[in-house]
C-alpha positions, 0 to 999 in steps of 0.5 A: 317828649321833653324829657326824652329830648333832654336825655338825648342831648345830655347823652350826646354832650357827655360823649363829646366831653369824654371823647375830647378828654381822651383826644387831649390825652393822646400825644401830638408829634410836632412837625420837624423843623430842618435848619440849614447847618454849616459844614466845616469839613471843606472850608468856609462857605459850605452848608449841609443840604437839608436832609442829606450829608452832602455839603454845598457852596454857591459862589461867583462874581459880577463884572463890568469892564471896558476895553480900550483899543481892543476887541470885545473879549479883551483881545488885542487888535491882532486881526479882522476889523479890530486891526484894520486901523480904519473907521471899522475898528472899535475904539472901545468895547464894553462887557458885563458878566455874571458867573455862577458856580456850584460846588457839592461834596460828600464824604464816602468810604472811597473819599470825597465825591465832588461835583462842580459846575461853573457857568457865565452869562455875558453881554459884550459890545459887538462890532461892524465889518464889511459885507463884501457887497461892493456898496460899502455896507457893513453888518453887526457881529453881535450874536445870541447863544453860547460863547467860546465856552460852548456852542449854540444858536447864533444870530443873523447879522442883526445880532439876534436870532432869525434877524429879529430884534430882541433884548438878548441881542449881544448876550451869551451863555457859556459853561466853563466847568462841569465835572465829577471827582471821585477816588482820584478821578476827574470826569467832565469839563475842567482845566487841562492837567497840562496847564500851569496852576495859574492857567493863562494868568501868571499875574492875573493879567491880559487874556491873550498871553502866549507862551504856554497852554491855558484852558480857561474855559475848561476841556472835556477830559478823563483824568486820574490824579495820584497824591504821594504826599508832601505836596507831590502829585501826578496825573494822567489824562485823556482830553478832548482835542477838538474843543480847544487843542487844534489850530490849523492843518493847512492844505496849501492848494487852497491858498490865496493872496487875500487869505494869506494877508489874513494869516491863513496859508491854505484851507483848514483841512482837519478831519474827524477826531480819532484820538484824544490828546494824552497828557501826563503831569507831575507837580511839587507844591510846597511852602517855597512855591511849586514846580510842574512838568507837563507833556502832551501827545496830539494826533494830527488827522487830515480829511482829504487832499481834495473835495472827495475821498477819492483824492486820497489823504496824508497819513496821521502824524503825532505831535507833542508838547512839553512845558515847565512851570515854576512859582516862587513864593515868600520872596523878600520884596514883600508879604504875598509877593510871587514870581510865576514863570513857564516855558514850552516847546511844541511840535505839531501841537501849537495850541499848547503854546498859543492857548485857547484865547490867544490869536492864531492869525495876525493881520495888522495894518499900519502906516507906510512911506513905501506903499498905500499902507503897511501890513504885518501878517502871520499864521499858526498851524499844527501842520502844513501839506500839499496834495500828494504830500505828507504833513510837515509839523510846525514847531513853536516855543515860548515863555511867559511870566509875571512878578506880583508885588503887594504894596499894602493890603489894598493895592497890588501890581503885576508886571508880566510878559510873554514871547512865542516863536513859530518856525516852519520846516524848509519843505513847508516854507517851500509849499507856502512861498511857492504858491501863486498867492505870493506871485505879486510879492517883491521881497523876502518870503518867510512865514516864520514869526515871533510875537511879544507881549508886555504889560502891567496891571494894578488892582485896588481892593477897597473892601473885601471881594470888591476889586477895581483894576487897570491892565495895560498891554503892549504887543509887537508882531515880528514877522519875517517878510519884507518888501511889498505885495499887491492884492485884490480888495480886502472887503471885510476890512474895507481895504482897497486893491493896491500894494502894501508894504510888509512890515512889523506891527505894534498894538496896545490895549487897556482894560478897566474892570470892576469885579465883585466876588461873592 
Protein backbone atom coordinates (compact mmCIF):
# COMPACT_ATOMS: atom_id res chain seq x y z
CA UNK A 1 0.00 0.00 0.00
CA UNK A 2 2.85 2.30 0.81
CA UNK A 3 4.34 1.67 -2.62
CA UNK A 4 1.00 2.45 -4.37
CA UNK A 5 0.55 5.69 -2.42
CA UNK A 6 4.07 6.85 -3.29
CA UNK A 7 3.45 6.05 -6.94
CA UNK A 8 0.20 8.10 -7.04
CA UNK A 9 1.79 11.11 -5.34
CA UNK A 10 4.74 11.01 -7.66
CA UNK A 11 2.52 10.84 -10.74
CA UNK A 12 0.42 13.83 -9.54
CA UNK A 13 3.51 15.90 -8.86
CA UNK A 14 4.85 15.12 -12.31
CA UNK A 15 1.59 16.18 -13.96
CA UNK A 16 1.55 19.44 -12.03
CA UNK A 17 5.13 20.17 -13.00
CA UNK A 18 4.44 19.46 -16.69
CA UNK A 19 1.26 21.56 -16.62
CA UNK A 20 3.12 24.41 -14.95
CA UNK A 21 5.87 24.25 -17.54
CA UNK A 22 3.36 24.32 -20.40
CA UNK A 23 1.48 27.25 -18.81
CA UNK A 24 4.72 29.17 -18.41
CA UNK A 25 5.41 28.75 -22.11
CA UNK A 26 2.08 30.43 -23.13
CA UNK A 27 2.35 34.19 -23.97
CA UNK A 28 0.51 36.45 -21.48
CA UNK A 29 -1.06 39.66 -22.99
CA UNK A 30 -0.51 42.71 -20.74
CA UNK A 31 -3.51 44.96 -20.04
CA UNK A 32 -3.43 48.05 -22.23
CA UNK A 33 -2.77 51.33 -20.48
CA UNK A 34 -4.56 54.33 -22.02
CA UNK A 35 -2.88 57.67 -21.44
CA UNK A 36 -4.53 61.08 -21.86
CA UNK A 37 -2.81 62.62 -24.84
CA UNK A 38 -2.53 66.31 -25.73
CA UNK A 39 -4.59 67.40 -28.74
CA UNK A 40 -2.79 70.18 -30.60
CA UNK A 41 -5.33 70.59 -33.41
CA UNK A 42 -7.45 73.30 -31.80
CA UNK A 43 -5.11 75.27 -29.56
CA UNK A 44 -3.91 75.01 -25.99
CA UNK A 45 -5.87 73.11 -23.35
CA UNK A 46 -7.36 70.33 -25.51
CA UNK A 47 -6.87 66.61 -24.76
CA UNK A 48 -8.05 63.46 -26.51
CA UNK A 49 -10.84 61.65 -24.72
CA UNK A 50 -9.21 58.21 -24.11
CA UNK A 51 -10.20 55.66 -26.72
CA UNK A 52 -11.67 58.27 -29.12
CA UNK A 53 -10.59 60.78 -31.74
CA UNK A 54 -12.55 63.54 -29.97
CA UNK A 55 -10.72 66.39 -28.26
CA UNK A 56 -12.07 68.05 -25.11
CA UNK A 57 -11.27 71.23 -23.20
CA UNK A 58 -12.57 72.23 -19.79
CA UNK A 59 -12.58 75.87 -18.70
CA UNK A 60 -14.30 78.46 -16.59
CA UNK A 61 -13.77 80.97 -13.83
CA UNK A 62 -14.52 81.74 -10.20
CA UNK A 63 -15.65 85.27 -9.44
CA UNK A 64 -16.28 87.27 -6.26
CA UNK A 65 -17.63 90.82 -6.38
CA UNK A 66 -19.36 93.59 -4.52
CA UNK A 67 -21.47 96.26 -6.24
CA UNK A 68 -21.92 99.59 -4.46
CA UNK A 69 -25.08 101.66 -5.00
CA UNK A 70 -26.37 99.02 -7.40
CA UNK A 71 -28.73 96.08 -7.78
CA UNK A 72 -27.78 92.46 -7.22
CA UNK A 73 -26.80 91.69 -10.82
CA UNK A 74 -24.60 94.79 -11.16
CA UNK A 75 -27.62 96.70 -12.42
CA UNK A 76 -27.70 100.45 -11.89
CA UNK A 77 -30.39 101.94 -9.68
CA UNK A 78 -32.93 102.48 -12.46
CA UNK A 79 -36.16 101.09 -10.96
CA UNK A 80 -37.84 99.27 -8.10
CA UNK A 81 -36.52 99.46 -4.57
CA UNK A 82 -32.99 100.03 -5.93
CA UNK A 83 -34.03 103.46 -7.22
CA UNK A 84 -36.40 104.39 -4.36
CA UNK A 85 -33.71 106.49 -2.66
CA UNK A 86 -34.98 105.50 0.78
CA UNK A 87 -34.38 102.84 3.44
CA UNK A 88 -35.35 99.99 1.07
CA UNK A 89 -32.54 100.31 -1.44
CA UNK A 90 -29.31 98.37 -1.02
CA UNK A 91 -26.11 100.33 -0.45
CA UNK A 92 -24.24 97.25 -1.63
CA UNK A 93 -24.88 93.83 -3.18
CA UNK A 94 -22.51 90.84 -3.20
CA UNK A 95 -22.12 87.95 -5.59
CA UNK A 96 -20.08 84.78 -5.96
CA UNK A 97 -20.08 82.72 -9.16
CA UNK A 98 -18.54 79.61 -10.69
CA UNK A 99 -18.59 79.22 -14.48
CA UNK A 100 -17.96 75.85 -16.17
CA UNK A 101 -17.61 75.33 -19.91
CA UNK A 102 -16.99 72.14 -21.90
CA UNK A 103 -15.72 72.30 -25.50
CA UNK A 104 -15.48 69.13 -27.63
CA UNK A 105 -14.27 68.86 -31.24
CA UNK A 106 -13.93 65.99 -33.70
CA UNK A 107 -12.41 66.16 -37.19
CA UNK A 108 -14.67 64.60 -39.88
CA UNK A 109 -14.88 64.53 -43.65
CA UNK A 110 -17.43 67.38 -43.39
CA UNK A 111 -15.19 69.50 -41.21
CA UNK A 112 -14.99 69.82 -37.44
CA UNK A 113 -17.99 68.75 -35.36
CA UNK A 114 -18.08 70.90 -32.25
CA UNK A 115 -20.24 70.95 -29.12
CA UNK A 116 -20.06 73.66 -26.50
CA UNK A 117 -21.71 73.98 -23.09
CA UNK A 118 -21.39 76.82 -20.57
CA UNK A 119 -23.20 76.93 -17.22
CA UNK A 120 -22.96 79.19 -14.17
CA UNK A 121 -23.66 78.61 -10.50
CA UNK A 122 -24.35 81.89 -8.73
CA UNK A 123 -25.15 83.26 -5.29
CA UNK A 124 -26.34 86.87 -5.13
CA UNK A 125 -27.46 89.19 -2.35
CA UNK A 126 -31.22 89.72 -2.35
CA UNK A 127 -33.18 92.78 -1.29
CA UNK A 128 -36.32 93.78 0.61
CA UNK A 129 -39.43 95.38 -0.86
CA UNK A 130 -42.81 96.45 0.46
CA UNK A 131 -45.60 93.86 0.61
CA UNK A 132 -48.41 96.36 0.09
CA UNK A 133 -50.07 95.21 3.30
CA UNK A 134 -50.33 98.71 4.70
CA UNK A 135 -48.40 97.73 7.82
CA UNK A 136 -44.95 98.62 6.52
CA UNK A 137 -44.00 94.95 6.23
CA UNK A 138 -41.30 93.96 3.75
CA UNK A 139 -40.26 90.67 2.19
CA UNK A 140 -37.00 89.28 0.86
CA UNK A 141 -36.60 88.83 -2.88
CA UNK A 142 -34.10 85.93 -2.78
CA UNK A 143 -34.83 82.84 -4.87
CA UNK A 144 -33.55 79.41 -5.73
CA UNK A 145 -33.64 78.17 -9.29
CA UNK A 146 -32.50 79.44 -12.63
CA UNK A 147 -31.43 83.03 -13.22
CA UNK A 148 -31.79 85.20 -16.31
CA UNK A 149 -30.03 82.50 -18.31
CA UNK A 150 -33.00 80.15 -17.90
CA UNK A 151 -36.21 79.42 -16.05
CA UNK A 152 -36.96 77.16 -13.14
CA UNK A 153 -38.15 76.92 -9.56
CA UNK A 154 -38.51 80.10 -7.59
CA UNK A 155 -38.86 80.39 -3.88
CA UNK A 156 -41.25 82.19 -1.65
CA UNK A 157 -40.68 85.62 -0.20
CA UNK A 158 -38.43 83.95 2.33
CA UNK A 159 -35.91 83.22 -0.39
CA UNK A 160 -36.16 79.43 -0.46
CA UNK A 161 -38.32 76.73 -1.99
CA UNK A 162 -41.77 76.40 -0.38
CA UNK A 163 -40.83 79.02 2.16
CA UNK A 164 -38.44 76.73 4.06
CA UNK A 165 -34.97 77.80 5.02
CA UNK A 166 -32.27 76.14 2.94
CA UNK A 167 -28.57 76.40 2.32
CA UNK A 168 -29.21 77.21 -1.35
CA UNK A 169 -31.33 80.26 -0.57
CA UNK A 170 -30.28 83.05 -2.92
CA UNK A 171 -28.46 80.62 -5.24
CA UNK A 172 -29.18 80.00 -8.90
CA UNK A 173 -28.15 77.79 -11.80
CA UNK A 174 -28.08 79.11 -15.36
CA UNK A 175 -27.22 77.73 -18.79
CA UNK A 176 -25.52 80.32 -20.98
CA UNK A 177 -24.62 78.30 -24.05
CA UNK A 178 -25.39 74.79 -25.33
CA UNK A 179 -24.92 74.30 -29.06
CA UNK A 180 -23.67 72.02 -31.84
CA UNK A 181 -21.65 73.27 -34.83
CA UNK A 182 -21.37 71.16 -37.98
CA UNK A 183 -20.65 71.96 -41.65
CA UNK A 184 -21.23 75.70 -41.14
CA UNK A 185 -24.40 75.28 -39.06
CA UNK A 186 -24.86 76.38 -35.43
CA UNK A 187 -27.79 74.73 -33.65
CA UNK A 188 -28.71 75.54 -30.05
CA UNK A 189 -28.21 78.33 -27.54
CA UNK A 190 -25.40 80.70 -28.56
CA UNK A 191 -24.62 84.41 -28.95
CA UNK A 192 -26.88 86.12 -31.50
CA UNK A 193 -25.40 86.66 -34.94
CA UNK A 194 -26.72 90.24 -34.74
CA UNK A 195 -24.38 91.08 -31.85
CA UNK A 196 -21.04 92.79 -32.26
CA UNK A 197 -18.12 90.46 -31.42
CA UNK A 198 -17.78 92.11 -27.99
CA UNK A 199 -21.51 91.54 -27.28
CA UNK A 200 -22.41 94.08 -24.53
CA UNK A 201 -18.84 94.88 -23.56
CA UNK A 202 -16.84 97.17 -25.89
CA UNK A 203 -14.51 97.80 -22.94
CA UNK A 204 -15.21 94.69 -20.82
CA UNK A 205 -17.52 96.93 -18.82
CA UNK A 206 -20.82 97.57 -16.96
CA UNK A 207 -23.52 94.96 -17.73
CA UNK A 208 -26.42 97.30 -18.56
CA UNK A 209 -24.89 99.36 -21.36
CA UNK A 210 -27.54 100.46 -23.89
CA UNK A 211 -26.95 101.37 -27.53
CA UNK A 212 -26.96 97.94 -29.17
CA UNK A 213 -27.84 94.28 -29.08
CA UNK A 214 -26.23 91.80 -26.70
CA UNK A 215 -27.26 88.23 -25.90
CA UNK A 216 -24.76 87.60 -23.11
CA UNK A 217 -26.81 84.64 -21.88
CA UNK A 218 -27.20 83.20 -25.38
CA UNK A 219 -30.32 82.76 -27.51
CA UNK A 220 -31.71 79.59 -29.10
CA UNK A 221 -31.05 79.69 -32.85
CA UNK A 222 -30.51 77.81 -36.11
CA UNK A 223 -27.74 79.51 -38.08
CA UNK A 224 -25.68 78.98 -41.23
CA UNK A 225 -22.33 80.78 -41.51
CA UNK A 226 -20.41 81.02 -44.78
CA UNK A 227 -16.65 81.67 -44.76
CA UNK A 228 -15.39 83.40 -47.91
CA UNK A 229 -11.75 83.58 -46.80
CA UNK A 230 -9.61 86.66 -46.15
CA UNK A 231 -11.51 87.16 -42.88
CA UNK A 232 -14.89 87.67 -44.61
CA UNK A 233 -17.90 85.78 -43.22
CA UNK A 234 -21.65 86.04 -43.53
CA UNK A 235 -24.45 84.41 -41.54
CA UNK A 236 -28.19 83.94 -41.75
CA UNK A 237 -30.05 82.97 -38.59
CA UNK A 238 -33.52 82.18 -37.25
CA UNK A 239 -33.46 82.88 -33.50
CA UNK A 240 -35.98 82.65 -30.68
CA UNK A 241 -37.57 86.04 -30.07
CA UNK A 242 -39.43 85.09 -26.90
CA UNK A 243 -36.39 84.57 -24.68
CA UNK A 244 -34.64 87.95 -24.84
CA UNK A 245 -35.80 89.88 -27.94
CA UNK A 246 -39.15 91.26 -26.76
CA UNK A 247 -39.79 94.30 -24.59
CA UNK A 248 -43.50 95.20 -24.27
CA UNK A 249 -46.59 95.45 -26.48
CA UNK A 250 -48.59 97.88 -24.39
CA UNK A 251 -52.38 97.95 -24.38
CA UNK A 252 -53.09 101.46 -23.11
CA UNK A 253 -56.47 100.33 -21.76
CA UNK A 254 -54.50 98.91 -18.83
CA UNK A 255 -52.77 102.15 -17.87
CA UNK A 256 -52.80 103.45 -14.31
CA UNK A 257 -50.99 106.31 -12.61
CA UNK A 258 -49.03 103.98 -10.35
CA UNK A 259 -48.10 101.80 -13.34
CA UNK A 260 -47.01 104.81 -15.37
CA UNK A 261 -44.74 106.02 -12.57
CA UNK A 262 -43.16 102.56 -12.63
CA UNK A 263 -42.38 102.92 -16.35
CA UNK A 264 -45.28 100.89 -17.81
CA UNK A 265 -47.75 102.51 -20.23
CA UNK A 266 -50.43 99.84 -20.06
CA UNK A 267 -50.81 96.08 -19.89
CA UNK A 268 -48.16 94.01 -21.63
CA UNK A 269 -50.22 92.09 -24.19
CA UNK A 270 -47.76 89.82 -26.02
CA UNK A 271 -49.37 86.82 -27.74
CA UNK A 272 -47.93 83.41 -28.51
CA UNK A 273 -44.87 83.13 -30.73
CA UNK A 274 -45.55 82.96 -34.48
CA UNK A 275 -42.15 83.51 -36.08
CA UNK A 276 -38.54 83.55 -34.93
CA UNK A 277 -36.52 86.68 -35.50
CA UNK A 278 -34.68 86.56 -38.83
CA UNK A 279 -31.10 87.85 -38.72
CA UNK A 280 -28.45 88.42 -41.40
CA UNK A 281 -24.85 89.49 -40.76
CA UNK A 282 -21.69 90.17 -42.76
CA UNK A 283 -18.28 90.66 -41.13
CA UNK A 284 -14.76 91.57 -42.20
CA UNK A 285 -12.10 90.60 -39.64
CA UNK A 286 -8.50 91.48 -40.50
CA UNK A 287 -5.24 92.65 -38.93
CA UNK A 288 -6.38 96.28 -38.68
CA UNK A 289 -9.59 95.35 -36.87
CA UNK A 290 -13.11 94.43 -37.94
CA UNK A 291 -16.31 95.76 -39.46
CA UNK A 292 -19.73 94.16 -39.08
CA UNK A 293 -23.20 94.98 -40.42
CA UNK A 294 -26.30 93.25 -39.02
CA UNK A 295 -30.01 93.40 -39.79
CA UNK A 296 -32.96 91.74 -38.02
CA UNK A 297 -36.69 91.33 -38.64
CA UNK A 298 -39.00 90.95 -35.63
CA UNK A 299 -42.68 89.93 -35.66
CA UNK A 300 -44.92 91.78 -33.16
CA UNK A 301 -47.87 89.54 -32.32
CA UNK A 302 -50.50 90.74 -29.81
CA UNK A 303 -52.97 88.61 -27.87
CA UNK A 304 -56.37 90.40 -27.64
CA UNK A 305 -57.87 93.81 -26.99
CA UNK A 306 -59.69 92.49 -23.95
CA UNK A 307 -60.03 89.48 -21.67
CA UNK A 308 -61.27 87.03 -24.33
CA UNK A 309 -60.76 86.25 -28.00
CA UNK A 310 -64.18 87.71 -28.74
CA UNK A 311 -62.77 91.22 -28.18
CA UNK A 312 -60.61 91.02 -31.30
CA UNK A 313 -56.98 91.95 -31.84
CA UNK A 314 -54.72 94.19 -33.91
CA UNK A 315 -52.90 92.76 -36.91
CA UNK A 316 -49.27 91.69 -36.61
CA UNK A 317 -46.62 94.20 -37.62
CA UNK A 318 -43.02 93.38 -38.43
CA UNK A 319 -40.35 95.49 -36.84
CA UNK A 320 -36.71 95.68 -37.85
CA UNK A 321 -33.27 96.71 -36.64
CA UNK A 322 -29.90 97.50 -38.22
CA UNK A 323 -26.53 97.75 -36.48
CA UNK A 324 -23.02 98.73 -37.63
CA UNK A 325 -19.95 97.85 -35.55
CA UNK A 326 -16.30 98.83 -35.97
CA UNK A 327 -13.24 97.68 -34.04
CA UNK A 328 -9.82 99.23 -34.60
CA UNK A 329 -6.65 97.51 -33.39
CA UNK A 330 -2.96 98.43 -33.41
CA UNK A 331 -3.62 102.09 -32.69
CA UNK A 332 -0.52 104.19 -31.94
CA UNK A 333 -1.27 104.78 -28.23
CA UNK A 334 0.13 101.40 -27.20
CA UNK A 335 0.45 97.70 -27.90
CA UNK A 336 -2.90 95.95 -27.63
CA UNK A 337 -4.89 99.18 -27.40
CA UNK A 338 -8.27 98.99 -29.14
CA UNK A 339 -11.30 101.13 -30.01
CA UNK A 340 -14.72 99.45 -30.33
CA UNK A 341 -17.82 101.39 -31.43
CA UNK A 342 -21.29 100.51 -32.70
CA UNK A 343 -24.53 102.24 -33.66
CA UNK A 344 -28.07 100.90 -33.99
CA UNK A 345 -31.52 101.92 -35.24
CA UNK A 346 -34.72 99.99 -34.48
CA UNK A 347 -38.41 100.23 -35.30
CA UNK A 348 -40.68 97.82 -33.47
CA UNK A 349 -37.65 95.81 -32.27
CA UNK A 350 -36.34 97.74 -29.27
CA UNK A 351 -34.37 94.89 -27.66
CA UNK A 352 -31.78 95.26 -30.41
CA UNK A 353 -30.95 98.62 -28.79
CA UNK A 354 -31.80 97.89 -25.14
CA UNK A 355 -29.98 94.55 -24.85
CA UNK A 356 -31.20 91.73 -22.62
CA UNK A 357 -29.45 92.94 -19.45
CA UNK A 358 -30.42 96.61 -19.96
CA UNK A 359 -33.38 98.12 -18.13
CA UNK A 360 -36.57 98.72 -20.13
CA UNK A 361 -38.41 100.54 -17.35
CA UNK A 362 -37.12 103.49 -15.33
CA UNK A 363 -38.55 104.87 -12.10
CA UNK A 364 -35.98 106.91 -10.21
CA UNK A 365 -36.62 109.15 -7.22
CA UNK A 366 -34.67 112.23 -6.11
CA UNK A 367 -34.97 115.48 -4.21
CA UNK A 368 -37.28 118.37 -5.08
CA UNK A 369 -37.92 121.97 -4.10
CA UNK A 370 -41.39 121.97 -5.67
CA UNK A 371 -42.97 118.81 -4.24
CA UNK A 372 -42.52 115.97 -1.76
CA UNK A 373 -39.86 114.41 -4.00
CA UNK A 374 -38.98 114.27 -7.67
CA UNK A 375 -39.35 111.30 -9.99
CA UNK A 376 -38.01 110.44 -13.43
CA UNK A 377 -39.88 107.66 -15.20
CA UNK A 378 -39.80 106.15 -18.69
CA UNK A 379 -40.52 102.91 -20.49
CA UNK A 380 -39.38 100.99 -23.56
CA UNK A 381 -41.77 99.08 -25.80
CA UNK A 382 -41.88 97.45 -29.22
CA UNK A 383 -45.34 98.88 -29.91
CA UNK A 384 -48.37 100.60 -28.35
CA UNK A 385 -52.08 100.12 -29.15
CA UNK A 386 -55.57 100.75 -27.80
CA UNK A 387 -58.69 98.58 -28.14
CA UNK A 388 -59.97 98.78 -31.71
CA UNK A 389 -56.71 100.26 -33.00
CA UNK A 390 -53.56 98.99 -34.68
CA UNK A 391 -49.98 98.70 -33.48
CA UNK A 392 -47.92 101.88 -33.31
CA UNK A 393 -44.28 100.78 -33.58
CA UNK A 394 -41.74 102.38 -31.26
CA UNK A 395 -38.56 103.83 -32.77
CA UNK A 396 -35.20 103.83 -31.00
CA UNK A 397 -31.60 104.60 -31.89
CA UNK A 398 -28.32 104.69 -30.03
CA UNK A 399 -24.61 103.99 -29.92
CA UNK A 400 -21.93 102.74 -27.56
CA UNK A 401 -18.18 102.41 -27.56
CA UNK A 402 -14.98 102.12 -25.58
CA UNK A 403 -11.27 102.84 -25.76
CA UNK A 404 -8.98 100.39 -23.95
CA UNK A 405 -5.37 101.33 -23.11
CA UNK A 406 -2.74 98.93 -21.77
CA UNK A 407 -0.41 100.73 -19.38
CA UNK A 408 1.85 97.68 -19.12
CA UNK A 409 1.41 93.87 -19.16
CA UNK A 410 -0.33 94.04 -15.75
CA UNK A 411 -2.58 97.12 -15.89
CA UNK A 412 -5.16 98.40 -18.37
CA UNK A 413 -7.99 100.93 -18.35
CA UNK A 414 -11.07 101.34 -20.54
CA UNK A 415 -13.16 104.47 -20.99
CA UNK A 416 -16.65 103.64 -22.22
CA UNK A 417 -19.99 105.27 -22.89
CA UNK A 418 -23.43 104.70 -24.38
CA UNK A 419 -26.53 106.66 -25.32
CA UNK A 420 -29.99 105.59 -26.50
CA UNK A 421 -33.17 107.43 -27.45
CA UNK A 422 -36.79 106.20 -27.51
CA UNK A 423 -39.37 107.98 -29.68
CA UNK A 424 -43.12 107.28 -29.72
CA UNK A 425 -45.26 108.16 -32.73
CA UNK A 426 -47.78 111.00 -32.54
CA UNK A 427 -50.63 108.49 -32.33
CA UNK A 428 -48.91 106.55 -29.54
CA UNK A 429 -48.29 109.76 -27.60
CA UNK A 430 -51.95 110.63 -27.93
CA UNK A 431 -52.99 107.24 -26.55
CA UNK A 432 -50.56 107.48 -23.63
CA UNK A 433 -51.04 111.12 -22.68
CA UNK A 434 -54.80 110.99 -23.26
CA UNK A 435 -55.20 108.26 -20.67
CA UNK A 436 -56.82 108.92 -17.30
CA UNK A 437 -53.49 107.85 -15.80
CA UNK A 438 -52.23 111.38 -16.55
CA UNK A 439 -55.35 113.17 -15.30
CA UNK A 440 -53.43 114.53 -12.29
CA UNK A 441 -50.47 115.77 -14.37
CA UNK A 442 -49.95 119.52 -14.38
CA UNK A 443 -47.33 120.20 -17.02
CA UNK A 444 -46.02 118.57 -20.20
CA UNK A 445 -46.73 114.96 -21.17
CA UNK A 446 -44.20 113.35 -23.51
CA UNK A 447 -43.12 109.68 -23.13
CA UNK A 448 -39.99 110.11 -25.28
CA UNK A 449 -36.70 109.86 -23.38
CA UNK A 450 -32.93 109.45 -23.64
CA UNK A 451 -30.58 107.48 -21.39
CA UNK A 452 -26.86 108.21 -21.26
CA UNK A 453 -24.08 106.24 -19.54
CA UNK A 454 -20.36 106.86 -19.13
CA UNK A 455 -17.80 104.91 -17.14
CA UNK A 456 -14.24 103.83 -16.52
CA UNK A 457 -12.88 100.42 -15.59
CA UNK A 458 -9.32 99.62 -14.48
CA UNK A 459 -7.99 96.06 -14.29
CA UNK A 460 -4.89 94.65 -12.57
CA UNK A 461 -3.59 91.18 -13.48
CA UNK A 462 -0.69 90.46 -11.09
CA UNK A 463 -0.38 86.84 -12.27
CA UNK A 464 -1.75 85.04 -15.30
CA UNK A 465 -5.53 84.50 -15.24
CA UNK A 466 -6.11 86.37 -11.96
CA UNK A 467 -7.64 89.84 -12.39
CA UNK A 468 -8.87 92.49 -9.96
CA UNK A 469 -11.03 95.29 -11.37
CA UNK A 470 -12.88 98.45 -10.37
CA UNK A 471 -15.70 99.68 -12.66
CA UNK A 472 -17.41 103.05 -12.07
CA UNK A 473 -20.52 104.02 -14.07
CA UNK A 474 -22.58 107.23 -14.15
CA UNK A 475 -26.04 107.28 -15.77
CA UNK A 476 -28.37 110.16 -16.67
CA UNK A 477 -32.07 109.76 -17.46
CA UNK A 478 -33.24 112.57 -19.75
CA UNK A 479 -37.05 112.32 -19.58
CA UNK A 480 -39.31 114.71 -21.46
CA UNK A 481 -42.05 115.22 -18.86
CA UNK A 482 -42.30 118.41 -16.82
CA UNK A 483 -44.46 119.75 -14.01
CA UNK A 484 -45.95 117.72 -11.18
CA UNK A 485 -48.16 114.65 -10.86
CA UNK A 486 -50.26 113.33 -7.97
CA UNK A 487 -50.51 109.61 -7.35
CA UNK A 488 -51.79 107.06 -4.89
CA UNK A 489 -49.40 105.25 -2.57
CA UNK A 490 -46.58 103.32 -4.26
CA UNK A 491 -46.45 100.58 -1.64
CA UNK A 492 -43.78 98.43 -3.28
CA UNK A 493 -41.22 101.20 -2.82
CA UNK A 494 -42.77 102.73 0.34
CA UNK A 495 -43.73 106.03 -1.33
CA UNK A 496 -46.77 107.91 -0.01
CA UNK A 497 -49.81 109.16 -1.88
CA UNK A 498 -48.73 112.71 -2.70
CA UNK A 499 -47.49 115.05 -5.44
CA UNK A 500 -44.14 114.45 -7.17
CA UNK A 501 -42.10 116.73 -9.41
CA UNK A 502 -41.25 115.31 -12.86
CA UNK A 503 -37.54 115.72 -13.37
CA UNK A 504 -34.39 114.18 -14.92
CA UNK A 505 -32.50 111.80 -12.65
CA UNK A 506 -28.89 110.67 -12.16
CA UNK A 507 -27.32 107.61 -10.58
CA UNK A 508 -23.90 106.00 -10.25
CA UNK A 509 -22.50 102.64 -9.24
CA UNK A 510 -19.17 100.97 -8.53
CA UNK A 511 -18.29 97.31 -9.05
CA UNK A 512 -15.25 95.73 -7.35
CA UNK A 513 -14.41 92.27 -8.70
CA UNK A 514 -11.86 89.48 -8.35
CA UNK A 515 -11.83 86.77 -11.01
CA UNK A 516 -9.69 83.69 -11.48
CA UNK A 517 -9.93 82.05 -14.93
CA UNK A 518 -8.91 78.43 -15.39
